[in-house]
MDTraj code that builds the backbone (N, CA, C; nanometers):
import mdtraj as md
import numpy as np

residues = "MET LYS LYS GLN ASN SER GLY ILE SER ALA GLU GLY ARG SER PRO PRO PRO PRO GLU THR GLN PHE ARG LYS GLY ARG SER GLY ASN PRO ALA GLY ARG PRO ARG GLY SER ILE SER LEU SER GLY ILE THR ARG LYS VAL ALA LEU LYS LYS HIS THR VAL GLN ILE GLU GLY LYS SER ARG ARG ILE THR MET LEU GLU LEU LEU ILE LEU LYS LEU LYS ALA MET ALA ALA THR GLY GLN PRO GLY ALA ALA SER LEU MET ASN ARG LEU ARG SER GLN ILE GLU SER SER ASP ALA ASP SER ALA GLU GLY GLY PHE LEU LEU VAL PRO ALA ALA VAL THR PRO GLU GLU PHE VAL ALA GLU MET GLN ALA GLN ASP ALA GLY LYS LEU GLU PRO GLY THR PHE VAL ASP VAL ARG ALA GLU GLU PHE LEU LYS ALA CYS ARG GLY GLU THR SER GLU LEU GLY GLU ALA ILE ARG SER PHE HIS LYS LYS TYR GLY ALA GLY PRO ALA LEU".split()
xyz = np.array([
    [8.6391, -1.9549, 7.2108],
    [8.7819, -1.9600, 7.2353],
    [8.8424, -2.0759, 7.1582],
    [8.9619, -2.0517, 7.1071],
    [9.0286, -2.1542, 7.0306],
    [9.1188, -2.2354, 7.1218],
    [9.1159, -2.3651, 7.1055],
    [9.1942, -2.4555, 7.1895],
    [9.3333, -2.4727, 7.1298],
    [9.4366, -2.4630, 7.2099],
    [9.5737, -2.4838, 7.1647],
    [9.5945, -2.6312, 7.1376],
    [9.6712, -2.6642, 7.0330],
    [9.6876, -2.8041, 6.9992],
    [9.8156, -2.8633, 7.0585],
    [9.8846, -2.7925, 7.1417],
    [10.0007, -2.8392, 7.2185],
    [10.1024, -2.9156, 7.1342],
    [10.1485, -2.8539, 7.0218],
    [10.2560, -2.9122, 6.9437],
    [10.2124, -3.0121, 6.8394],
    [10.0875, -3.0490, 6.8347],
    [10.0413, -3.1444, 6.7338],
    [9.9996, -3.0639, 6.6113],
    [10.0600, -3.0947, 6.4948],
    [10.0363, -3.0145, 6.3756],
    [9.9052, -3.0474, 6.3069],
    [9.8618, -3.1688, 6.3111],
    [9.7344, -3.2064, 6.2518],
    [9.6739, -3.3147, 6.3380],
    [9.5483, -3.3376, 6.3226],
    [9.4806, -3.4352, 6.4066],
    [9.5462, -3.5721, 6.3907],
    [9.5941, -3.6263, 6.4999],
    [9.6552, -3.7578, 6.5002],
    [9.7988, -3.7590, 6.4518],
    [9.8586, -3.6416, 6.4351],
    [9.9957, -3.6355, 6.3827],
    [10.0778, -3.5424, 6.4696],
    [10.1992, -3.5854, 6.4997],
    [10.2866, -3.4997, 6.5804],
    [10.3947, -3.4396, 6.4906],
    [10.4550, -3.3256, 6.5300],
    [10.5572, -3.2621, 6.4470],
    [10.6834, -3.3477, 6.4416],
    [10.7712, -3.3257, 6.3397],
    [10.8951, -3.4028, 6.3318],
    [10.9866, -3.3699, 6.4495],
    [11.0855, -3.4555, 6.4762],
    [11.1762, -3.4286, 6.5877],
    [11.2491, -3.2958, 6.5686],
    [11.2836, -3.2255, 6.6769],
    [11.3460, -3.0927, 6.6671],
    [11.4771, -3.0929, 6.5873],
    [11.5575, -3.2010, 6.5931],
    [11.6853, -3.1999, 6.5214],
    [11.6677, -3.2037, 6.3687],
    [11.5515, -3.2483, 6.3183],
    [11.5286, -3.2516, 6.1732],
    [11.4450, -3.1335, 6.1243],
    [11.3965, -3.0498, 6.2156],
    [11.3157, -2.9347, 6.1763],
    [11.4057, -2.8238, 6.1229],
    [11.3526, -2.7415, 6.0330],
    [11.4280, -2.6266, 5.9828],
    [11.4386, -2.5216, 6.0925],
    [11.5519, -2.4528, 6.0946],
    [11.5690, -2.3459, 6.1928],
    [11.4806, -2.2286, 6.1544],
    [11.4484, -2.1463, 6.2524],
    [11.3659, -2.0291, 6.2262],
    [11.4361, -1.9366, 6.1280],
    [11.3630, -1.8865, 6.0296],
    [11.4187, -1.7943, 5.9317],
    [11.4857, -1.8630, 5.8138],
    [11.4888, -1.9937, 5.8114],
    [11.5516, -2.0662, 5.7009],
    [11.4411, -2.1346, 5.6186],
    [11.4537, -2.1286, 5.4856],
    [11.3528, -2.1842, 5.3965],
    [11.3582, -2.3359, 5.3959],
    [11.2450, -2.3991, 5.3727],
    [11.2392, -2.5435, 5.3590],
    [11.2862, -2.5882, 5.2214],
    [11.2992, -2.4941, 5.1288],
    [11.3466, -2.5245, 4.9941],
    [11.4511, -2.4185, 4.9575],
    [11.5730, -2.4301, 5.0140],
    [11.6710, -2.3236, 4.9953],
    [11.7138, -2.3043, 4.8499],
    [11.7188, -2.4086, 4.7699],
    [11.7597, -2.3932, 4.6307],
    [11.6488, -2.3298, 4.5478],
    [11.5238, -2.3499, 4.5868],
    [11.4105, -2.2933, 4.5139],
    [11.3926, -2.3568, 4.3781],
    [11.3136, -2.2934, 4.2976],
    [11.2920, -2.3427, 4.1625],
    [11.4175, -2.3173, 4.0810],
    [11.4632, -2.4165, 4.0056],
    [11.5854, -2.3976, 3.9275],
    [11.5701, -2.2874, 3.8236],
    [11.6805, -2.2165, 3.7987],
    [11.6809, -2.1106, 3.6992],
    [11.6501, -2.1677, 3.5614],
    [11.5676, -2.0961, 3.4854],
    [11.5378, -2.1372, 3.3486],
    [11.4298, -2.2419, 3.3355],
    [11.3802, -2.2950, 3.4462],
    [11.2738, -2.3947, 3.4315],
    [11.1454, -2.3223, 3.3962],
    [11.0720, -2.3783, 3.3015],
    [10.9501, -2.3152, 3.2513],
    [10.8361, -2.4149, 3.2643],
    [10.7210, -2.3630, 3.2960],
    [10.6042, -2.4498, 3.3096],
    [10.5540, -2.4923, 3.1715],
    [10.4731, -2.5943, 3.1684],
    [10.4160, -2.6424, 3.0430],
    [10.3310, -2.5342, 2.9778],
    [10.2561, -2.4605, 3.0584],
    [10.1734, -2.3536, 3.0008],
    [10.2616, -2.2437, 2.9422],
    [10.3766, -2.2169, 3.0039],
    [10.4690, -2.1167, 2.9508],
    [10.5274, -2.1584, 2.8176],
    [10.5656, -2.2861, 2.8063],
    [10.6206, -2.3370, 2.6805],
    [10.5121, -2.3340, 2.5722],
    [10.3912, -2.3758, 2.6078],
    [10.2808, -2.3761, 2.5123],
    [10.2523, -2.2349, 2.4630],
    [10.2484, -2.1389, 2.5537],
    [10.2231, -1.9997, 2.5176],
    [10.3322, -1.9479, 2.4232],
    [10.4584, -1.9812, 2.4557],
    [10.5706, -1.9357, 2.3746],
    [10.5612, -1.9908, 2.2320],
    [10.5289, -2.1196, 2.2179],
    [10.5172, -2.1815, 2.0862],
    [10.3967, -2.1256, 2.0111],
    [10.2839, -2.1098, 2.0784],
    [10.1611, -2.0644, 2.0134],
    [10.1727, -1.9205, 1.9645],
    [10.2496, -1.8374, 2.0339],
    [10.2569, -1.6960, 1.9976],
    [10.3763, -1.6624, 1.9086],
    [10.4594, -1.7621, 1.8738],
    [10.5721, -1.7375, 1.7859],
    [10.5201, -1.7136, 1.6446],
    [10.5712, -1.6080, 1.5788],
    [10.5243, -1.5730, 1.4452],
    [10.6054, -1.6456, 1.3393],
    [10.5353, -1.6859, 1.2333],
    [10.5964, -1.7532, 1.1198],
    [10.5514, -1.6833, 0.9925],
    [10.6357, -1.6864, 0.8890],
    [10.5987, -1.6312, 0.7599],
    [10.5419, -1.7441, 0.6745],
    [10.4195, -1.7248, 0.6250],
    [10.3524, -1.8263, 0.5441],
    [10.2919, -1.7609, 0.4203],
    [10.2695, -1.8424, 0.3178],
    [10.2043, -1.7967, 0.1954],
    [10.0557, -1.8323, 0.2044],
    [9.9699, -1.7320, 0.2018],
    [9.8259, -1.7546, 0.2042],
    [9.7674, -1.6835, 0.0831],
    [9.7060, -1.7620, -0.0065],
    [9.6475, -1.7106, -0.1303],
    [9.7490, -1.6281, -0.2088],
    [9.8730, -1.6764, -0.2136],
    [9.9777, -1.6107, -0.2911],
    [10.0415, -1.4904, -0.2239],
    [9.9976, -1.4553, -0.1047],
    [10.0532, -1.3407, -0.0340],
    [10.1294, -1.3889, 0.0881],
    [10.2422, -1.3270, 0.1144],
    [10.3237, -1.3624, 0.2297],
    [10.2703, -1.2894, 0.3525],
    [10.2433, -1.3643, 0.4587],
    [10.1902, -1.3050, 0.5828],
    [10.2660, -1.3591, 0.7025],
    [10.2826, -1.2770, 0.8060],
    [10.3424, -1.3210, 0.9317],
    [10.2293, -1.3392, 1.0317],
    [10.2067, -1.4645, 1.0703],
    [10.1001, -1.4930, 1.1656],
    [10.1537, -1.5872, 1.2726],
    [10.0856, -1.5897, 1.3850],
    [10.1273, -1.6752, 1.4951],
    [10.0908, -1.8197, 1.4658],
    [10.1549, -1.9096, 1.5367],
    [10.1267, -2.0517, 1.5207],
    [9.9815, -2.0802, 1.5582],
    [9.9286, -2.0102, 1.6583],
    [9.7893, -2.0290, 1.6986],
    [9.6947, -1.9904, 1.5852],
    [9.7202, -1.8765, 1.5189],
    [9.6375, -1.8366, 1.4057],
    [9.6472, -1.9389, 1.2924],
    [9.7693, -1.9877, 1.2689],
    [9.7903, -2.0876, 1.1648],
    [9.7126, -2.2158, 1.1962],
    [9.7148, -2.2556, 1.3219],
    [9.6415, -2.3743, 1.3651],
    [9.4916, -2.3562, 1.3444],
    [9.4402, -2.2400, 1.3799],
    [9.2970, -2.2127, 1.3652],
    [9.2579, -2.2131, 1.2173],
    [9.3406, -2.1505, 1.1315],
    [9.3113, -2.1506, 0.9882],
    [9.3101, -2.2927, 0.9321],
    [9.4054, -2.3750, 0.9742],
    [9.4119, -2.5131, 0.9268],
    [9.2904, -2.5922, 0.9745],
    [9.2518, -2.5746, 1.1013],
    [9.1346, -2.6447, 1.1530],
    [9.0077, -2.6030, 1.0786],
    [8.9963, -2.4723, 1.0460],
    [8.8799, -2.4264, 0.9710],
    [8.8765, -2.4908, 0.8332],
    [8.9926, -2.4991, 0.7680],
    [8.9978, -2.5604, 0.6351],
    [8.9624, -2.7085, 0.6423],
    [9.0130, -2.7780, 0.7438],
    [8.9832, -2.9202, 0.7589],
    [8.8350, -2.9416, 0.7905],
    [8.7785, -2.8548, 0.8753],
    [8.6369, -2.8668, 0.9097],
    [8.5494, -2.8397, 0.7871],
    [8.5941, -2.7472, 0.7010],
    [8.5174, -2.7156, 0.5800],
    [8.5156, -2.8330, 0.4826],
    [8.6186, -2.9183, 0.4883],
    [8.6207, -3.0354, 0.3998],
    [8.5421, -3.1513, 0.4585],
    [8.4851, -3.1331, 0.5769],
    [8.3979, -3.2348, 0.6336],
    [8.4643, -3.3292, 0.7315],
    [8.5795, -3.2937, 0.7843],
    [8.6456, -3.3802, 0.8821],
    [8.5906, -3.3474, 1.0209],
    [8.5134, -3.4385, 1.0819],
    [8.4477, -3.4086, 1.2090],
    [8.5466, -3.3879, 1.3235],
    [8.6614, -3.4508, 1.3173],
    [8.7612, -3.4325, 1.4228],
    [8.8088, -3.2890, 1.4294],
    [8.8223, -3.2246, 1.3134],
    [8.8677, -3.0856, 1.3094],
    [8.7646, -2.9932, 1.3718],
    [8.6388, -3.0187, 1.3440],
    [8.5327, -2.9350, 1.4010],
    [8.5284, -2.9483, 1.5524],
    [8.5447, -3.0700, 1.6045],
    [8.5416, -3.0873, 1.7498],
    [8.6647, -3.0231, 1.8147],
    [8.7823, -3.0342, 1.7503],
    [8.9017, -2.9668, 1.8032],
    [8.8826, -2.8159, 1.8039],
    [8.8223, -2.7637, 1.6982],
    [8.7972, -2.6200, 1.6900],
    [8.7045, -2.5755, 1.8029],
    [8.6014, -2.6546, 1.8306],
    [8.5094, -2.6210, 1.9391],
    [8.5785, -2.6257, 2.0751],
    [8.6645, -2.7269, 2.0963],
    [8.7376, -2.7349, 2.2233],
    [8.8311, -2.6160, 2.2406],
    [8.9015, -2.5802, 2.1332],
    [8.9925, -2.4660, 2.1385],
    [8.9158, -2.3380, 2.1654],
    [8.8017, -2.3210, 2.0980],
    [8.7204, -2.2012, 2.1165],
    [8.6691, -2.1916, 2.2608],
    [8.6277, -2.3044, 2.3183],
    [8.5744, -2.3006, 2.4549],
    [8.6838, -2.2645, 2.5552],
    [8.8062, -2.3113, 2.5315],
    [8.9160, -2.2769, 2.6224],
    [8.9542, -2.1303, 2.6098],
    [8.9549, -2.0790, 2.4885],
    [8.9913, -1.9390, 2.4679],
    [8.8833, -1.8485, 2.5223],
    [8.7571, -1.8788, 2.4981],
    [8.6480, -1.7944, 2.5438],
    [8.6416, -1.7886, 2.6953],
    [8.6665, -1.8997, 2.7648],
    [8.6584, -1.8975, 2.9102],
    [8.7683, -1.8101, 2.9686],
    [8.8891, -1.8126, 2.9109],
    [8.9963, -1.7293, 2.9648],
    [8.9720, -1.5828, 2.9312],
    [8.9143, -1.5543, 2.8133],
    [8.8845, -1.4165, 2.7773],
    [8.7769, -1.3586, 2.8684],
    [8.6792, -1.4395, 2.9039],
    [8.5708, -1.3917, 2.9895],
    [8.6245, -1.3586, 3.1287],
    [8.7221, -1.4362, 3.1779],
    [8.7781, -1.4108, 3.3097],
    [8.8587, -1.2815, 3.3121],
    [8.9297, -1.2521, 3.2012],
    [9.0177, -1.1358, 3.2004],
    [8.9469, -1.0094, 3.1531],
    [8.8212, -1.0214, 3.1124],
    [8.7493, -0.9040, 3.0629],
    [8.7294, -0.8050, 3.1776],
    [8.7660, -0.6785, 3.1503],
    [8.7537, -0.5775, 3.2540],
    [8.6185, -0.5092, 3.2518],
    [8.5515, -0.5169, 3.1426],
    [8.4207, -0.4539, 3.1358],
    [8.3894, -0.4155, 2.9941],
    [8.2762, -0.3590, 2.9743],
    [8.2338, -0.3180, 2.8425],
    [8.1034, -0.2438, 2.8540],
    [8.0354, -0.2287, 2.7440],
    [7.9068, -0.1620, 2.7482],
    [7.8106, -0.2321, 2.6553],
    [7.6855, -0.2120, 2.6797],
    [7.5798, -0.2744, 2.6029],
    [7.4929, -0.1646, 2.5448],
    [7.4750, -0.1681, 2.4121],
    [7.3880, -0.0711, 2.3474],
    [7.2479, -0.1270, 2.3442],
    [7.1549, -0.0515, 2.3954],
    [7.0158, -0.0942, 2.3987],
    [6.9372, 0.0011, 2.3102],
    [6.8604, -0.0515, 2.2146],
    [6.7836, 0.0379, 2.1278],
    [6.6748, 0.1103, 2.2067],
    [6.6351, 0.2228, 2.1528],
    [6.5308, 0.3014, 2.2190],
    [6.3997, 0.2239, 2.2173],
    [6.3207, 0.2445, 2.3188],
    [6.1916, 0.1756, 2.3282],
    [6.0953, 0.2377, 2.2276],
    [6.0401, 0.1558, 2.1389],
    [5.9419, 0.2021, 2.0416],
    [5.8257, 0.1040, 2.0405],
    [5.7130, 0.1544, 1.9970],
    [5.5961, 0.0673, 1.9854],
    [5.6106, -0.0156, 1.8583],
    [5.5380, -0.1258, 1.8479],
    [5.5445, -0.2063, 1.7249],
    [5.5074, -0.1261, 1.5999],
    [5.4103, -0.0361, 1.6117],
    [5.3684, 0.0445, 1.4972],
    [5.4807, 0.1374, 1.4522],
    [5.5510, 0.1995, 1.5500],
    [5.6632, 0.2878, 1.5166],
    [5.7763, 0.2089, 1.4501],
    [5.8011, 0.0889, 1.5007],
    [5.9066, 0.0055, 1.4441],
    [5.8754, -0.0307, 1.2992],
    [5.7496, -0.0719, 1.2729],
    [5.7090, -0.1080, 1.1366],
    [5.7216, 0.0137, 1.0456],
    [5.6813, 0.1314, 1.0937],
    [5.6909, 0.2531, 1.0122],
    [5.8365, 0.2855, 0.9802],
    [5.9278, 0.2695, 1.0778],
    [6.0710, 0.2943, 1.0544],
    [6.1268, 0.1977, 0.9508],
    [6.0906, 0.0708, 0.9609],
    [6.1413, -0.0290, 0.8667],
    [6.0870, -0.0050, 0.7258],
    [5.9603, 0.0372, 0.7149],
    [5.9032, 0.0664, 0.5837],
    [5.9700, 0.1881, 0.5220],
    [6.0007, 0.2883, 0.6027],
    [6.0714, 0.4066, 0.5522],
    [6.2132, 0.3687, 0.5082],
    [6.2758, 0.2791, 0.5821],
    [6.4109, 0.2351, 0.5483],
    [6.4120, 0.1540, 0.4184],
    [6.3060, 0.0755, 0.3952],
    [6.2994, -0.0110, 0.2776],
    [6.2331, 0.0564, 0.1580],
    [6.1942, 0.1825, 0.1713],
    [6.1274, 0.2515, 0.0609],
    [6.2229, 0.2593, -0.0586],
    [6.1737, 0.2234, -0.1756],
    [6.2551, 0.2298, -0.2964],
    [6.3345, 0.1036, -0.3235],
    [6.3400, 0.0111, -0.2301],
    [6.4119, -0.1145, -0.2516],
    [6.3184, -0.2134, -0.3204],
    [6.3754, -0.2968, -0.4050],
    [6.2952, -0.3987, -0.4726],
    [6.2737, -0.5178, -0.3815],
    [6.1563, -0.5729, -0.3870],
    [6.1264, -0.6935, -0.3103],
    [6.2036, -0.8099, -0.3708],
    [6.2463, -0.9041, -0.2909],
    [6.3150, -1.0203, -0.3472],
    [6.2242, -1.0947, -0.4433],
    [6.2756, -1.1273, -0.5604],
    [6.1996, -1.2031, -0.6585],
    [6.1168, -1.1181, -0.7521],
    [6.1113, -0.9864, -0.7308],
    [6.0313, -0.9015, -0.8191],
    [6.1159, -0.8327, -0.9247],
    [6.2471, -0.8434, -0.9166],
    [6.3359, -0.7797, -1.0129],
    [6.3298, -0.8553, -1.1449],
    [6.3142, -0.7810, -1.2535],
    [6.3093, -0.8405, -1.3866],
    [6.4265, -0.7847, -1.4663],
    [6.5079, -0.8755, -1.5211],
    [6.6182, -0.8337, -1.6057],
    [6.5622, -0.8097, -1.7450],
    [6.5465, -0.6830, -1.7821],
    [6.4814, -0.6463, -1.9072],
    [6.5610, -0.6990, -2.0260],
    [6.6950, -0.6907, -2.0191],
    [6.7766, -0.7360, -2.1316],
    [6.7544, -0.8843, -2.1582],
    [6.7528, -0.9648, -2.0529],
    [6.7336, -1.1087, -2.0709],
    [6.5946, -1.1373, -2.1263],
    [6.4941, -1.0685, -2.0735],
    [6.3570, -1.0894, -2.1214],
    [6.3450, -1.0525, -2.2692],
    [6.4021, -0.9382, -2.3083],
    [6.3946, -0.8946, -2.4475],
    [6.4707, -0.9900, -2.5387],
    [6.5855, -1.0399, -2.4933],
    [6.6644, -1.1352, -2.5718],
    [6.5848, -1.2637, -2.5947],
    [6.5201, -1.3127, -2.4908],
    [6.4406, -1.4354, -2.5036],
    [6.3220, -1.4143, -2.5984],
    [6.2610, -1.2964, -2.5922],
    [6.1513, -1.2665, -2.6845],
    [6.2013, -1.2695, -2.8289],
    [6.3173, -1.2081, -2.8520],
    [6.3738, -1.2043, -2.9880],
    [6.4080, -1.3442, -3.0359],
    [6.4572, -1.4299, -2.9463],
    [6.4893, -1.5678, -2.9844],
    [6.3636, -1.6463, -3.0205],
    [6.2528, -1.6154, -2.9555],
    [6.1263, -1.6840, -2.9855],
    [6.0599, -1.6292, -3.1118],
    [6.1147, -1.5183, -3.1621],
    [6.0583, -1.4607, -3.2848],
    [5.9649, -1.3451, -3.2594],
    [5.9458, -1.3052, -3.1353],
    [5.8611, -1.1903, -3.1049],
    [5.9416, -1.0648, -3.1356],
    [5.8768, -0.9662, -3.1937],
    [5.9487, -0.8455, -3.2347],
    [5.9622, -0.7489, -3.1192],
    [6.0841, -0.6947, -3.1084],
    [6.1147, -0.5934, -3.0072],
    [6.2456, -0.5287, -3.0505],
    [6.2505, -0.3975, -3.0514],
    [6.3713, -0.3296, -3.0972],
    [6.4909, -0.3650, -3.0095],
    [6.4735, -0.3568, -2.8800],
    [6.5837, -0.3879, -2.7879],
    [6.6240, -0.5343, -2.7995],
    [6.5254, -0.6226, -2.8098],
    [6.5534, -0.7649, -2.8225],
    [6.6303, -0.7965, -2.9492],
    [6.5917, -0.7326, -3.0624],
    [6.6619, -0.7550, -3.1884],
    [6.8049, -0.7029, -3.1808],
    [6.8250, -0.5901, -3.1132],
    [6.9600, -0.5340, -3.1001],
    [7.0479, -0.6261, -3.0159],
    [6.9933, -0.6780, -2.9104],
    [7.0702, -0.7688, -2.8246],
    [7.1000, -0.8981, -2.8989],
    [7.0003, -0.9473, -2.9751],
    [7.0205, -1.0723, -3.0498],
    [7.1257, -1.0555, -3.1586],
    [7.1239, -0.9434, -3.2289],
    [7.2246, -0.9216, -3.3331],
    [7.3629, -0.9045, -3.2723],
    [7.3707, -0.8401, -3.1565],
    [7.4990, -0.8285, -3.0862],
    [7.5497, -0.9673, -3.0481],
    [7.4576, -1.0516, -3.0018],
    [7.4925, -1.1873, -2.9603],
    [7.5426, -1.2691, -3.0792],
    [7.4777, -1.2536, -3.1949],
    [7.5214, -1.3256, -3.3136],
    [7.6592, -1.2791, -3.3582],
    [7.6812, -1.1490, -3.3526],
    [7.8062, -1.0908, -3.4032],
    [7.9248, -1.1197, -3.3092],
    [7.9067, -1.1027, -3.1792],
    [8.0175, -1.1112, -3.0841],
    [8.0138, -1.2338, -2.9930],
    [7.9242, -1.3227, -3.0100],
    [7.9163, -1.4395, -2.9230],
    [7.8289, -1.4094, -2.8027],
    [7.8717, -1.4585, -2.6872],
    [7.7901, -1.4435, -2.5666],
    [7.7732, -1.2983, -2.5290],
    [7.8775, -1.2155, -2.5503],
    [7.8656, -1.0720, -2.5226],
    [7.8513, -1.0444, -2.3757],
    [7.7816, -0.9359, -2.3428],
    [7.7681, -0.9002, -2.2022],
    [7.6816, -1.0009, -2.1283],
    [7.7094, -1.0144, -1.9990],
    [7.6312, -1.1085, -1.9169],
    [7.4880, -1.0631, -1.9119],
    [7.4004, -1.1556, -1.9373],
    [7.2572, -1.1217, -1.9345],
    [7.1987, -1.1438, -1.8002],
])
top = md.Topology()
chain = top.add_chain()
for i, resn in enumerate(residues, 1):
    res = top.add_residue(resn, chain, resSeq=i)
    for name in ("N", "CA", "C"):
        top.add_atom(name, md.element.get_by_symbol(name[0]), res)
traj = md.Trajectory(xyz[None], top)
């Protein structure tokens, strides 16, 4: 059973005198929040989402101030300014936490269960016909170098004469 507190609103505290109490049905804040007042988060959101026209790599683009800020921070971080990288990380952590809260759901793709042998066989079939890294030989460059050293080769001589006639010519 709950004990009645006989008019005491909190432990060790009594309610205000009846003549200063609000009447029943009347608000304690009749004026309420003033019209047009905006919270700091509302002002920040409004500024961050306002679009501006900017020139990026010679092209005119309309992007939000938030996107512009992120692009600038990335550029500053790429030049080695540690403050920009830490600001970028702080911004990313704040955005990711709010996105995770508002996420309604999604799905996860899980690959089919295969044995290691089946997986290796699939990867070998996928890589069939591809050159291994470092095994590719540029025949034109090799033949050109042979011709420069004085070794005879029809293709090498043709490439060398082209090089003499037209300069550097095609990329080797």
